[in-house]
N, C-alpha and C positions, 0 to 999 in steps of 0.2 A: 971470166975467172970459168975452166970450163964447171959442169954440171956433174955430178954423181950418176955411177952406172941407169940408164933406165928412169931418169929423171928431167923434164926438160918447165918450161914457163912458157907460159902463155902472151899473146904482144897483141896487143888492140890499136887500131888506131878508123879512123875515118877520116872523109869527105877531104880528103888532101888538096884533091883540084887543082892539082899540079896546070897550067900553064892558064888560067882563068883568066882571063885581061882585065875583069869588072870589082875581082873580090875588094878589091883596096878602096875602089870609090863608092863602091856599096858600105863598109865598115866594117869593122873587127878582125881585121887582119892588113900589116901594113910591114914595112921594113922587110927585113930577112927571112920571113914567115917563112917564105919555101927553100932556104939553103936549111932552115933547124927542122922541117921536117924530113928532109931528107938525112943528117946530120945524126934524128933519131933512128930512122929507117938502118943505116948502117950499123947503129949499135946492138944491135938484134943479134943475141951468143946465136952458135952455130948451131945446136942445140935446140932451141927452143922455135916452136910456131908465131907468124904470124899471121892474126886473124885482121883482114882491110875490112871494114861494116862500108862498102864502096864509096861513089865517085872519087874516084881515081886521079881521075883526070880530065881535061878540057881541050886535046887537043893535043899534033902529036904522039896520041897514043901509043902505038906502036915503040917506038922507045922509052916512053916513060914507064909504058909496062913489061920491060924488058927489064928497065934500072932496078927495080920496083923488086921485079921476081930475082933478082940479083944476087939479093941481098945476101946474106950466109944462114938466112932460116934454114930449118931443115926440110919446114912445108912454110907454105903460103898459102892460105885461103883466104877466096875474096868471098862477098854477102855484096851479090850485085844492088846498085845505087840505079837512082834514073838517069845519070848521067854517061853508065855502065852500057851503052844504045850495042856493044858485039854478040854475035850470040856467043856461050861458052866454051863450044870449041875452039875460036877466036883466042877467048883466054887462055885457055886450054895448051894451045899452040906456042903461045908470049909466056908462060914459064908458070902459068897458078896453077895450084897441084887439085887443086877444088873451086869448084865452081858452085854458088846456089844463091837463094832465094833469101835464106835464112834458115838458121839450126839451132837446134837446142844442146845444152852442153849442160849435164851435169858437173857441179863442179864447186870446192870445200862448202855444203849442207846446203848452196841454192840451188834451184833450176829453172836456168835461164834461157831465154829465148834469147838469141842474136840478126838483129835484121840491118837493113841501111833505114827503112821510115819509124819510130815507134809504133807498135803495133795495139791492138785492142786485147785485155788481160783475156785468154784464153781456161783460164783456170788451174793447167798444167803448170805453169810455170809461175816462179816466188821474182821472176825480175826481167824486164825485158830491156837491154842495154843496146844501144842504137847510136844512132849519128845524125844528119840527118839539119836539126833547126840552127846550126847554126848559132847556137848559146843565143838565139834574138827571137825563136820563134820565126821562123822563117817559113813559109807556107802552115802558118797553125790550121787553117781551115782544112787541114788534113787527117787533123789529129785534135786537135782544141775539145773536142764533145766527149772524147772517154780519155786523155791524156790524164794520168795520177803521177805525180815526183816518187810518191813509195814507192811504185813501180817502175815506173819507165826513167831507167838509168841513162842519161845522153852523154856520151863521150865527144863529142862534137870538138876541136883543136881549139876554136876560141876559150870555151869554158875547160880543160883540162890540157892548156898546152901544146904547142905545137912539138911534139912529140907521141914515139905510141907507150901507157901504159900498159902498164904486166897488171894480169887477172886481179894475181892476188895481192896485189897492191891496193887497186881500185873497191875488190870485193873487202878485202881489209879496211877500209875506210864505210862498208856500206854499214847498215844495221842487220844484223842479223834474219837469217829468212822466220820467215811470218806464218808460214804454212807447211 
């Protein structure tokens, strides 16, 4: 359904890891998870914005990034993950409109920090929305000393389903901002 003029939704996804040969063996993903991710991406409306919180793929980088960025969303933002190893320029050349290491987004009374990994609280943000953990404390030594569930909001596909989530829906499910 088309949006009223001047409105849009943000869609978040992380850790798609297309073509990762070991994810099923390590647990958390089985069956048609890659097809579910593709179907979800392809359903994002043309007037909306895709924000990918990193780790797009593990192989066949050019084809995968071009396919992701060919979806109908009007803008595609990539927050680089630990497996997104090309230069920002390479990602721009392959369809991403904005490439960064993280960014602030004021939204619905919240001051969000969007990143790939959980990041320490800086005092300026009400929540850190991130991926990276795969819902199983993946690489927990990187963040366990500062991770606080009230602040850190994990959107790893293993936790939210293998599809993008709409930011307003995700925020609506969270408690009100506390700062």
